[in-house]
Wavefront OBJ file of the C-alpha trace (Angstrom):
o trace
v 100.972 104.843 79.451
v 101.438 102.836 82.627
v 102.403 99.234 82.012
v 102.448 96.653 84.803
v 104.731 93.774 83.840
v 105.169 90.322 85.351
v 107.946 88.622 83.414
v 108.928 85.705 85.669
v 106.455 82.830 85.673
v 106.206 79.195 84.652
v 104.106 77.117 82.300
v 102.425 73.793 83.057
v 105.614 72.128 81.808
v 107.554 73.085 84.958
v 107.623 70.923 88.063
v 105.058 71.676 90.785
v 103.070 73.944 88.488
v 99.313 74.173 87.923
v 97.866 72.671 84.756
v 96.047 76.000 84.363
v 99.346 77.731 83.544
v 98.464 77.738 79.856
v 97.713 80.666 77.571
v 93.969 80.856 78.359
v 94.629 80.669 82.104
v 97.431 83.206 81.969
v 95.445 85.677 79.878
v 92.326 85.371 82.034
v 94.198 86.024 85.262
v 96.342 88.795 83.789
v 93.128 90.679 83.060
v 91.782 90.007 86.540
v 94.999 91.199 88.123
v 95.501 94.223 85.873
v 98.783 93.015 84.350
v 99.534 94.533 80.960
v 102.587 92.504 79.955
v 103.385 88.887 80.826
v 106.408 86.733 80.262
v 105.687 83.479 78.497
v 107.841 81.522 80.919
v 109.604 78.306 79.925
v 110.359 79.127 76.281
v 113.227 76.627 76.511
v 110.765 73.707 76.689
v 110.252 72.390 73.113
v 106.558 71.588 73.492
v 105.735 74.909 75.147
v 107.815 76.851 72.609
v 105.956 75.143 69.768
v 102.623 75.946 71.437
v 103.599 79.587 71.911
v 104.656 80.089 68.318
v 101.414 78.494 67.085
v 99.032 80.491 69.262
v 100.657 83.851 70.042
v 99.985 86.597 67.528
v 103.025 88.771 66.732
v 102.157 92.428 67.293
v 105.593 93.904 66.565
v 108.568 95.177 68.545
v 109.180 91.816 70.200
v 105.676 91.540 71.654
v 102.976 88.947 71.085
v 99.298 88.808 71.994
v 96.775 86.257 73.158
v 93.190 87.168 73.988
v 94.128 90.820 74.352
v 97.098 90.265 76.685
v 100.639 91.037 75.571
v 103.514 88.622 76.089
v 107.259 88.556 75.573
v 109.468 85.477 75.485
v 110.985 84.595 78.861
v 112.454 81.547 80.592
v 114.228 80.574 83.806
v 117.422 78.502 83.841
v 118.940 76.693 86.831
v 122.735 76.771 86.445
v 124.636 74.278 88.615
v 128.423 74.242 88.932
v 131.267 73.832 91.405
v 133.273 76.837 92.577
v 135.811 77.008 95.414
v 134.852 73.593 96.687
v 131.116 74.308 96.879
v 128.240 73.394 94.599
v 126.536 76.542 93.336
v 122.910 76.614 92.198
v 121.914 79.927 90.671
v 118.708 80.650 88.780
v 118.555 83.162 85.943
v 115.604 84.827 84.230
v 116.187 85.165 80.469
v 114.385 87.728 78.313
v 114.477 87.262 74.538
v 113.655 89.946 71.957
v 111.415 87.673 69.857
v 110.496 84.061 69.097
v 113.299 83.639 66.568
v 115.883 84.767 69.107
v 114.398 82.404 71.679
v 114.857 79.565 69.188
v 118.532 80.453 68.737
v 119.016 80.515 72.501
v 117.328 77.132 72.758
v 119.655 75.725 70.154
v 122.689 76.893 72.102
v 121.393 75.696 75.484
v 120.470 72.293 74.053
v 124.190 71.759 73.472
v 124.722 72.124 77.233
v 121.920 70.020 78.680
v 118.425 68.560 78.505
v 115.678 71.080 77.758
v 112.882 68.502 77.585
v 112.754 67.223 81.178
v 111.487 70.415 82.820
v 110.199 73.840 81.860
v 112.915 75.259 84.088
v 115.913 73.224 82.881
v 118.817 72.404 85.170
v 122.073 72.826 83.261
v 125.560 71.896 84.358
v 127.142 75.192 83.420
v 128.705 78.092 85.294
v 126.909 81.403 85.489
v 129.674 83.013 83.451
v 129.388 80.425 80.685
v 125.605 80.644 80.700
v 125.708 84.407 80.189
v 128.261 84.044 77.409
v 126.293 81.245 75.718
v 122.966 83.102 75.766
v 124.449 86.395 74.582
v 126.493 84.562 71.969
v 123.273 83.185 70.523
v 121.415 86.494 70.923
v 123.335 89.658 71.908
v 120.048 91.500 72.543
v 118.908 89.021 75.202
v 118.991 89.885 78.903
v 119.880 87.697 81.887
v 118.640 88.651 85.343
v 119.643 86.678 88.457
v 116.325 85.410 89.781
v 115.090 85.720 93.404
v 118.620 86.863 94.178
v 118.695 86.104 97.926
v 116.841 82.770 98.230
v 119.050 80.446 100.324
v 119.242 77.445 98.007
v 118.957 78.661 94.413
v 120.235 82.184 93.951
v 123.237 84.322 93.258
v 123.553 85.617 96.849
v 121.863 82.747 98.707
v 123.423 81.527 101.942
v 123.555 77.887 100.860
v 124.923 78.078 97.338
v 125.491 81.697 96.381
v 128.293 84.244 96.201
v 129.224 87.491 97.905
v 129.187 89.568 94.711
v 128.169 89.529 91.072
v 131.809 89.652 90.051
v 132.652 86.582 92.121
v 129.695 84.716 90.650
v 130.044 85.708 87.000
v 133.578 86.928 86.458
v 133.944 89.191 83.406
v 130.382 88.331 82.361
v 129.067 90.366 85.323
v 129.317 93.485 83.172
v 126.412 92.190 81.086
v 124.048 91.918 84.057
v 122.172 95.158 84.642
v 119.361 94.009 86.959
v 118.556 91.507 89.696
v 115.200 90.206 90.859
v 114.893 90.859 94.579
v 112.480 87.979 95.312
v 109.591 87.660 97.738
v 111.682 87.614 100.933
v 113.524 90.897 100.315
v 112.433 94.367 99.275
v 114.298 97.388 97.837
v 115.255 98.941 101.212
v 117.043 95.734 102.168
v 118.965 95.742 98.884
v 119.799 99.453 99.179
v 122.011 98.587 102.144
v 124.471 96.826 99.780
v 126.407 99.522 97.888
v 127.687 97.029 95.298
v 124.126 96.763 93.995
v 123.908 100.459 93.142
v 125.027 99.642 89.616
v 122.083 97.348 88.877
v 118.340 97.843 88.714
v 116.086 96.085 91.211
v 113.099 94.414 89.570
v 110.265 92.335 91.001
v 108.163 89.620 89.372
v 105.923 86.856 90.705
v 107.696 83.573 89.843
v 104.120 82.276 89.666
v 103.407 78.546 89.468
v 99.618 79.002 89.375
v 97.465 81.733 87.795
v 96.200 83.337 91.046
v 99.847 83.951 92.037
v 100.445 86.200 89.024
v 101.317 89.752 89.978
v 102.070 89.013 93.634
v 105.184 90.982 92.680
v 105.497 93.048 89.510
v 107.149 96.122 88.012
v 105.425 99.242 86.667
v 106.662 101.321 83.743
v 105.543 104.388 81.807
v 106.335 103.576 78.185
v 105.218 105.785 75.276
v 105.463 102.654 73.148
v 105.483 99.160 74.591
v 108.330 97.202 73.077
v 111.087 94.849 74.129
v 113.714 97.515 73.548
v 111.874 100.280 75.412
v 111.282 97.978 78.367
v 114.925 96.940 78.631
v 116.079 100.516 78.148
v 113.906 101.710 81.041
v 115.335 99.011 83.311
v 118.942 99.424 82.207
v 118.886 103.233 82.519
v 116.847 103.214 85.754
v 115.032 106.186 84.304
v 112.443 107.238 86.888
v 110.321 108.820 84.140
v 109.896 105.371 82.561
v 110.689 102.925 85.394
v 107.964 103.949 87.842
v 107.989 101.512 90.773
v 108.074 97.906 91.846
v 105.186 96.092 93.503
v 106.412 94.052 96.453
v 105.361 91.411 98.930
v 105.925 92.574 102.461
v 109.272 90.716 102.697
v 108.422 89.180 106.061
v 105.705 87.200 104.251
v 108.296 85.512 102.030
v 109.289 81.904 102.656
v 112.868 82.668 103.631
v 112.880 86.050 105.365
v 114.020 84.795 108.794
v 116.390 81.959 109.628
v 114.966 78.768 111.002
v 114.298 75.055 111.019
v 110.806 74.186 109.816
v 110.906 70.572 111.058
v 111.191 71.852 114.613
v 108.990 74.914 114.133
v 111.918 77.181 115.001
v 112.037 80.726 113.565
v 114.996 82.958 114.392
v 116.007 86.544 113.770
v 119.642 86.837 112.606
v 120.846 87.880 116.075
v 119.189 84.830 117.608
v 120.850 82.572 115.051
v 124.227 83.973 115.989
v 123.443 83.382 119.659
v 122.745 79.725 118.880
v 125.867 79.501 116.670
v 123.794 78.780 113.571
v 122.091 75.698 115.017
v 118.514 74.818 115.853
v 118.010 75.190 119.614
v 115.662 72.165 119.557
v 117.558 69.503 117.598
v 121.020 70.995 117.136
v 121.031 70.755 113.355
v 122.151 73.761 111.247
v 119.336 76.209 110.547
v 118.520 77.524 107.089
v 120.009 81.012 106.962
v 117.404 83.347 105.533
v 117.403 86.444 103.390
v 117.505 89.084 106.122
v 120.563 87.428 107.687
v 122.306 87.209 104.327
v 121.587 90.852 103.515
v 123.027 91.873 106.874
v 126.198 89.891 106.118
v 126.788 91.788 102.859
v 125.405 95.177 103.907
v 127.832 98.068 104.182
v 125.168 100.690 104.886
v 122.778 101.261 107.800
v 119.128 100.365 107.798
v 117.167 103.160 106.132
v 119.817 104.245 103.621
v 118.281 105.242 100.273
v 120.574 105.728 97.242
v 119.839 108.794 95.085
v 119.090 106.552 92.082
v 116.569 104.389 93.987
v 113.357 103.479 92.195
v 110.179 103.807 94.303
v 108.259 100.760 95.469
v 104.993 99.843 97.158
v 104.220 96.804 99.302
v 100.900 95.013 98.903
v 98.987 92.042 100.231
v 97.135 90.085 97.500
v 93.429 90.931 97.359
v 92.326 87.340 98.038
v 94.308 87.348 101.297
v 92.770 90.676 102.288
v 89.269 89.380 101.557
v 89.906 86.176 103.493
v 90.764 88.116 106.639
v 88.063 90.732 106.189
v 85.372 88.089 105.622
v 86.863 85.670 108.164
v 87.038 82.864 105.588
v 89.763 80.778 103.970
v 91.593 82.170 100.961
v 90.339 79.372 98.710
v 86.695 79.404 99.842
v 83.761 80.093 97.541
v 82.836 83.169 99.546
v 86.216 84.814 98.983
v 86.232 83.791 95.325
v 82.753 85.256 94.786
v 83.644 88.566 96.472
v 86.918 88.730 94.523
v 85.067 88.254 91.248
v 82.422 90.819 92.219
v 84.955 93.509 93.086
v 87.136 92.876 90.033
v 84.055 92.982 87.778
v 82.957 96.268 89.348
v 86.304 98.072 89.452
v 88.231 96.508 86.580
v 91.198 94.719 88.175
v 92.907 93.784 91.427
v 95.682 96.340 90.943
v 93.170 99.125 90.351
v 91.530 98.238 93.670
v 94.777 97.954 95.636
v 96.794 100.750 94.004
v 94.577 103.326 92.358
v 91.078 103.457 93.800
v 90.629 106.648 95.891
v 89.704 105.888 99.487
v 86.336 107.622 99.179
v 85.372 105.530 96.168
v 86.785 102.448 97.838
v 84.625 102.921 100.938
v 81.525 103.498 98.790
v 82.055 100.386 96.715
v 83.329 97.606 98.988
v 82.187 96.110 102.312
v 83.310 98.176 105.330
v 85.728 95.555 106.656
v 87.265 95.126 103.218
v 87.710 98.875 102.841
v 89.305 99.066 106.280
v 91.598 96.143 105.494
v 92.795 97.687 102.219
v 93.396 101.015 103.976
v 95.507 99.283 106.616
v 97.542 97.444 103.972
v 98.168 100.726 102.149
v 99.333 102.281 105.408
v 101.459 99.266 106.342
v 99.504 98.792 109.583
v 100.000 95.040 109.776
v 101.158 92.387 112.198
v 103.491 89.933 110.461
v 105.039 86.732 111.689
v 108.067 86.305 109.380
v 108.465 83.331 107.077
v 111.415 80.959 107.469
v 112.901 77.767 105.990
v 110.306 77.400 103.207
v 107.361 78.488 105.354
v 105.446 81.589 104.238
v 105.076 84.345 106.797
v 101.683 85.136 108.299
v 100.098 88.553 107.884
v 97.397 89.686 110.306
v 95.327 92.774 109.542
v 94.178 94.278 112.843
v 90.537 95.342 113.069
v 88.763 97.300 115.835
v 88.413 95.541 119.157
v 85.318 93.527 120.010
v 82.312 95.773 120.529
v 83.562 98.128 117.823
v 83.689 95.525 115.049
v 83.058 96.772 111.560
v 80.242 94.900 109.799
v 81.194 92.415 107.090
v 78.779 94.093 104.693
v 77.115 97.492 104.671
l 1 2 3 4 5 6 7 8 9 10 11 12 13 14 15 16 17 18 19 20 21 22 23 24 25 26 27 28 29 30 31 32 33 34 35 36 37 38 39 40 41 42 43 44 45 46 47 48 49 50 51 52 53 54 55 56 57 58 59 60 61 62 63 64 65 66 67 68 69 70 71 72 73 74 75 76 77 78 79 80 81 82 83 84 85 86 87 88 89 90 91 92 93 94 95 96 97 98 99 100 101 102 103 104 105 106 107 108 109 110 111 112 113 114 115 116 117 118 119 120 121 122 123 124 125 126 127 128 129 130 131 132 133 134 135 136 137 138 139 140 141 142 143 144 145 146 147 148 149 150 151 152 153 154 155 156 157 158 159 160 161 162 163 164 165 166 167 168 169 170 171 172 173 174 175 176 177 178 179 180 181 182 183 184 185 186 187 188 189 190 191 192 193 194 195 196 197 198 199 200 201 202 203 204 205 206 207 208 209 210 211 212 213 214 215 216 217 218 219 220 221 222 223 224 225 226 227 228 229 230 231 232 233 234 235 236 237 238 239 240 241 242 243 244 245 246 247 248 249 250 251 252 253 254 255 256 257 258 259 260 261 262 263 264 265 266 267 268 269 270 271 272 273 274 275 276 277 278 279 280 281 282 283 284 285 286 287 288 289 290 291 292 293 294 295 296 297 298 299 300 301 302 303 304 305 306 307 308 309 310 311 312 313 314 315 316 317 318 319 320 321 322 323 324 325 326 327 328 329 330 331 332 333 334 335 336 337 338 339 340 341 342 343 344 345 346 347 348 349 350 351 352 353 354 355 356 357 358 359 360 361 362 363 364 365 366 367 368 369 370 371 372 373 374 375 376 377 378 379 380 381 382 383 384 385 386 387 388 389 390 391 392 393 394 395 396 397 398 399 400 401 402 403 404 405 406 407 408 409
């Protein structure tokens, strides 16, 4: 059966996170989105861990359930250390095989730093030592470098990252079998770096509020849903079980282009080089984005596809599509009402965006919405790339004035 998984998210115990990131909120939105398996997020936080173990129902094979939605224990760790005269800040997603294993990991990490202050703890430990500590406490756990290209907090980021997994993790790199590509990159960008052929590319949302769940996710075909079968599908990159990743259009990510947000300056990598890495307005260094960083490490041309590549699809969240089709703000009552109506009628957001045949789509949704979804599926979009913490802007082109599609049939 097809399983859509979103394993990277945060609870209300993380900084800058919605108070609705609790089990009822997560379960409700997972059903709306069409997500079959969620990470718990933040299992390292004592209060959240206690809450999870009180309210999640064990259903076997490392999975737990709440209100009909399955969960597995996950957390994100910020590792901070000095290497070659630079401070490195690398975030890791941790997957644990069950609650008891998560508790053992917590016990080990508590020796390193404070787990109480934030749902995503910041620990003064090298990536190599973090991997060794987590696997020492639980050999079946998995560590995945999170949002691997983000400038400030990732394993390959321009500001604090490395040029390779081996440089970042030393001998512990052999234990890492996947990276999370993040919102500002997609698989084709990563395929240009041959050193990444040995790892799987996964995508998850890193959601801080329930509506953000599933903005990126990974789809599997698992005869039985279990922690072991999930990890095996990722590790083996078996295309019979690891079906595809669901991606942002990378230009929409916050760090796709280079730039300086304070001056409103957005630059393609070639433009940054022309300006010698500095803002043409104020002269300060620009934030080097993901596309630039990929180009620095790439040893293959644009368009290269390795034979082991897993398929992917790029989507725009349904609320954003509705906002443009209805000419309203994303957070307006009109968009919310239409979102709820469509999800109630068709079952979930992913069914609408991924699975609904075009004929059925055009029969069941307003004409402009149907046209907008068709254009997203075809990639017929105009995108102004994101830069320096600013999300990119996606515009869905509609017919010219005089040929406008009606909002509603």
